C-alpha positions as CSV (number, residue, x, y, z in Angstrom):
1,X,37.2,87.2,37.5
2,X,35.0,90.3,37.7
3,X,37.8,92.2,35.9
4,X,37.6,89.6,33.1
5,X,33.9,89.9,32.7
6,X,33.1,93.5,33.4
7,X,33.5,94.8,29.9
8,X,31.4,92.2,28.0
9,X,28.4,94.5,27.8
10,X,30.5,97.1,25.9
11,X,31.4,94.7,23.0
12,X,28.1,94.6,21.1
13,X,29.5,97.0,18.5
14,X,31.6,94.1,17.1
15,X,28.5,92.3,15.8
16,X,27.7,93.0,12.2
17,X,31.3,93.6,11.4
18,X,32.1,89.9,11.1
19,X,33.9,90.2,14.4
20,X,33.4,88.7,17.9
21,X,35.1,88.0,21.1
22,X,35.9,84.6,22.5
23,X,36.3,83.6,26.1
24,X,39.2,81.1,26.4
25,X,39.0,78.3,29.0
26,X,40.4,74.8,29.6
27,X,39.1,71.4,30.6
28,X,41.4,68.7,31.8
29,X,44.9,69.4,30.4
30,X,46.5,72.3,28.5
31,X,44.2,72.3,25.4
32,X,42.2,75.6,25.3
33,X,38.6,76.0,24.1
34,X,36.5,79.0,23.3
35,X,33.0,80.3,23.7
36,X,31.4,83.5,22.3
37,X,31.2,86.1,25.0
38,X,27.6,87.0,23.9
39,X,26.5,83.7,25.4
40,X,28.3,84.3,28.7
41,X,26.4,85.9,31.6
42,X,29.2,85.5,34.2
43,X,32.0,83.3,35.4
44,X,32.1,82.1,39.0
45,X,34.0,79.7,41.2
46,X,32.1,76.5,41.5
47,X,29.3,77.0,44.0
48,X,27.6,74.4,46.2
49,X,25.8,72.0,43.8
50,X,22.6,70.2,44.7
51,X,22.5,66.7,43.3
52,X,19.6,65.8,40.9
53,X,18.6,62.1,41.3
54,X,18.1,60.5,38.0
55,X,19.7,63.3,36.0
56,X,22.0,62.7,33.1
57,X,25.5,61.9,34.2
58,X,26.9,65.0,32.6
59,X,24.7,67.2,34.9
60,X,26.7,67.6,38.1
61,X,23.8,69.3,40.0
62,X,21.9,72.5,40.5
63,X,23.4,75.8,41.6
64,X,21.3,78.5,43.2
65,X,22.3,81.8,41.6
66,X,20.6,84.8,43.1
67,X,17.6,82.6,43.9
68,X,17.4,81.0,40.5
69,X,18.2,77.3,39.9
70,X,20.7,76.6,37.2
71,X,21.9,73.2,36.0
72,X,25.6,72.7,35.8
73,X,27.0,70.5,33.1
74,X,30.5,69.0,33.2
75,X,31.7,70.1,29.8
76,X,34.8,67.8,30.0
77,X,32.7,64.7,30.7
78,X,30.2,65.6,28.0
79,X,32.8,65.9,25.3
80,X,35.6,63.5,26.3
81,X,34.0,61.1,28.8
82,X,36.4,62.2,31.5
83,X,35.0,64.3,34.4
84,X,36.7,67.5,35.5
85,X,39.6,66.8,37.9
86,X,39.5,68.6,41.1
87,X,36.0,70.0,40.7
88,X,36.2,71.9,44.0
89,X,38.8,74.1,42.3
90,X,36.8,74.5,39.0
91,X,34.9,77.4,37.5
92,X,31.4,77.6,36.1
93,X,30.7,79.6,33.0
94,X,27.1,80.7,33.2
95,X,25.6,81.0,29.8
96,X,22.4,81.6,27.9
97,X,21.5,79.2,25.1
98,X,18.2,78.4,23.5
99,X,16.3,80.6,25.9
100,X,17.7,78.7,28.9
101,X,20.3,79.6,31.5
102,X,22.9,76.8,32.3
103,X,26.4,76.6,33.7
104,X,29.4,74.7,32.2
105,X,31.9,73.3,34.6
106,X,35.4,74.0,33.4
107,X,38.9,73.6,34.9
108,X,40.1,77.2,34.3
109,X,39.2,80.4,32.6
110,X,41.9,82.4,30.8
111,X,40.9,85.6,29.0
112,X,38.9,87.3,26.3
113,X,40.3,87.6,22.7
114,X,39.0,89.7,19.9
115,X,38.8,87.8,16.6
116,X,37.4,88.1,13.1
117,X,35.1,85.3,11.9
118,X,37.4,84.9,8.9
119,X,40.0,83.6,11.4
120,X,37.6,80.8,12.5
121,X,37.7,77.6,10.4
122,X,35.6,74.5,10.3
123,X,37.1,71.4,12.0
124,X,39.5,69.3,9.8
125,X,37.6,67.0,7.4
126,X,39.4,64.0,8.9
127,X,37.8,64.7,12.3
128,X,34.8,62.5,11.4
129,X,31.3,62.8,12.7
130,X,31.7,61.9,16.3
131,X,33.6,65.0,17.5
132,X,32.2,67.9,19.5
133,X,33.7,70.8,17.5
134,X,32.0,73.4,15.3
135,X,35.2,75.3,14.6
136,X,38.9,75.8,15.3
137,X,41.2,78.8,15.3
138,X,44.8,79.7,16.2
139,X,45.8,82.2,18.8
140,X,49.5,82.8,19.5
141,X,50.4,79.6,17.7
142,X,48.1,77.5,19.8
143,X,45.0,75.6,18.5
144,X,41.7,76.8,20.0
145,X,38.7,74.5,19.7
146,X,35.1,75.7,19.7
147,X,32.7,73.1,21.2
148,X,29.4,72.2,19.5
149,X,27.2,73.0,22.4
150,X,24.1,72.1,20.4
151,X,25.4,68.5,20.2
152,X,26.0,68.4,24.0
153,X,22.4,69.6,24.6
154,X,21.0,67.1,22.1
155,X,22.5,64.3,24.1
156,X,21.4,65.6,27.5
157,X,18.0,66.8,26.5
158,X,16.9,65.3,23.2
159,X,14.4,67.4,21.3
160,X,11.6,65.0,20.4
161,X,8.9,67.7,20.1
162,X,6.4,66.8,17.4
163,X,5.2,69.5,15.0
164,X,1.6,70.5,15.4
165,X,-0.6,69.0,12.7
166,X,-2.2,72.4,12.1
167,X,1.1,74.1,11.5
168,X,2.2,71.3,9.1
169,X,-1.1,71.7,7.1
170,X,-0.5,75.4,6.4
171,X,1.5,74.6,3.2
172,X,-1.0,72.1,2.0
173,X,-1.5,72.6,-1.8
174,X,1.7,74.7,-2.0
175,X,4.0,73.5,-4.7
176,X,7.4,72.9,-3.1
177,X,8.9,70.9,-6.0
178,X,10.5,73.9,-7.7
179,X,11.9,75.7,-4.6
180,X,14.8,75.1,-2.2
181,X,15.5,76.5,1.2
182,X,19.1,77.2,2.0
183,X,20.3,76.3,5.6
184,X,23.6,77.7,7.0
185,X,24.7,76.4,10.4
186,X,28.0,75.2,11.7
187,X,26.5,72.6,14.0
188,X,25.7,69.3,12.3
189,X,23.0,68.7,15.0
190,X,21.3,72.0,14.2
191,X,21.5,71.5,10.4
192,X,19.8,68.1,10.8
193,X,17.1,69.5,13.1
194,X,16.2,72.1,10.6
195,X,16.3,69.6,7.7
196,X,13.8,67.4,9.6
197,X,11.4,70.3,9.9
198,X,11.7,71.0,6.2
199,X,11.4,67.3,5.3
200,X,8.2,67.1,7.3
201,X,6.5,69.3,4.8
202,X,8.4,68.0,1.7
203,X,10.5,71.1,1.2
204,X,13.9,70.5,-0.5
205,X,16.9,71.9,1.3
206,X,20.6,72.7,0.7
207,X,22.8,72.5,3.8
208,X,26.1,74.4,4.3
209,X,28.1,75.0,7.4
210,X,29.2,78.6,7.2
211,X,28.1,82.0,5.9
212,X,30.7,82.2,3.1
213,X,29.6,78.9,1.6
214,X,26.0,80.1,1.7
215,X,26.7,83.3,0.0
216,X,28.9,81.6,-2.6
217,X,26.1,79.1,-3.3
218,X,23.6,81.9,-3.9
219,X,26.0,83.9,-6.1
220,X,26.8,80.9,-8.2
221,X,23.1,80.1,-8.6
222,X,22.4,83.7,-9.6
223,X,25.3,83.8,-12.1
224,X,24.2,80.5,-13.7
225,X,20.6,81.6,-14.1
226,X,21.4,85.3,-14.7
227,X,18.3,86.3,-12.9
228,X,16.8,87.2,-9.6
229,X,16.7,83.9,-7.8
230,X,14.1,84.4,-5.0
231,X,11.6,82.4,-7.0
232,X,13.8,79.4,-6.7
233,X,15.5,80.0,-3.4
234,X,12.9,82.1,-1.5
235,X,14.3,81.5,2.0
236,X,17.6,81.3,3.8
237,X,17.7,80.0,7.4
238,X,21.0,81.0,9.0
239,X,22.8,80.6,12.3
240,X,24.5,83.7,13.6
241,X,27.8,82.3,14.9
242,X,29.6,80.5,12.0
243,X,33.2,80.2,10.8
244,X,34.6,82.4,8.1
245,X,31.4,84.6,7.8
246,X,28.8,85.0,10.5
247,X,25.0,85.2,9.9
248,X,24.9,89.0,10.3
249,X,27.4,89.5,7.6
250,X,25.8,87.0,5.3
251,X,22.4,88.7,5.7
252,X,23.9,92.1,4.9
253,X,25.5,90.7,1.8
254,X,22.3,89.0,0.6
255,X,20.3,92.2,1.1
256,X,22.8,94.4,-0.7
257,X,23.0,92.3,-3.9
258,X,20.4,93.1,-6.5
259,X,19.9,89.5,-7.6
260,X,19.7,88.2,-4.0
261,X,18.0,91.0,-2.0
262,X,14.4,89.6,-2.4
263,X,15.4,86.4,-0.6
264,X,13.9,86.2,2.9
265,X,16.4,85.6,5.6
266,X,15.5,84.1,9.0
267,X,18.3,84.2,11.6
268,X,18.0,81.1,13.8
269,X,20.4,81.1,16.7
270,X,21.0,80.0,20.3
271,X,21.9,83.6,21.0
272,X,18.8,85.3,22.3
273,X,17.7,88.5,23.8
274,X,16.9,92.1,22.9
275,X,20.4,92.6,21.4
276,X,19.6,90.2,18.6
277,X,16.3,91.8,17.9
278,X,18.1,95.1,17.2
279,X,20.7,93.4,15.1
280,X,18.0,91.8,13.0
281,X,16.8,95.3,12.0
282,X,20.4,96.6,11.5
283,X,21.3,94.0,8.9
284,X,17.8,93.9,7.4
285,X,17.0,90.3,8.3
286,X,13.4,89.4,8.0
287,X,13.0,87.6,11.3
288,X,14.9,86.2,14.3
289,X,14.0,82.9,16.0
290,X,15.8,81.5,19.0
291,X,16.7,77.8,18.8
292,X,15.2,75.3,18.8
293,X,11.4,75.2,18.6
294,X,10.2,73.2,15.6
295,X,6.7,74.7,15.6
296,X,8.0,78.3,15.6
297,X,10.5,77.5,12.9
298,X,7.9,75.9,10.7
299,X,5.5,78.8,11.3
300,X,8.2,81.1,10.1
301,X,8.9,78.9,7.0
302,X,5.2,78.8,6.2
303,X,4.9,82.6,6.5
304,X,7.8,83.5,4.3
305,X,7.2,80.9,1.6
306,X,3.5,81.8,1.3
307,X,4.7,85.4,0.7
308,X,6.8,84.2,-2.2
């Protein structure tokens, strides 16, 4: 397992090239799933777990990793309702999401595969709204599913944080009727979270689920109006990991087009850390915010709209 993980730190040069690497794993059965290696800290055999009385049923306990308590979530039970079989033989993928460290209990871990985001597609339209997927891809003729971790978190730890009244008042008197904020995120949960923040201050929004759709929307708008469009769409809030085109590539494209370059871009992602701060500068994004803190997001929205 150490051989599998030892080269992850050498892979950051893929970011900004619309490329990434995915760690393949399985739950119960032969179906394989994937997770971006940038979210993975390590992979370990399941350690001793300390039960948490009263915890959500998906949480199997707390692992002590180098003196730090880490909750371990049964990813199979969270997404299918069926717990991991033979948990004593399972693995834990230790990850960093939304500024927190947590482990995902999985049946087996396979390998790391290098992909282009253009190879990643949204889930089939017929999948409905109840599934736990943000994307799918094909590797060696096999379907790989990417799980919507944001949805899993929202069910285990619902975010019911209220926006501070002072923050909400910052746009008082600002005319929002003639503007629109474009939101790009492959997670329906994340899109709706952002929309609720915008709705709280009466800001209209357009929601799309990948970077290519966001860029196409902006280009079509610019072509229709034949003008710089930052007055009408002053702000884009974009996830980083998305099918077809990632947030880094979207940002670079926006900042390189004359009719779009004045639009402010806030990258809003569950990926966190120093690496993202450096990538923000590399692709000329205006700001990076780690998910999901409504007050911080609204403060950023206020800041960039008031600069319009």
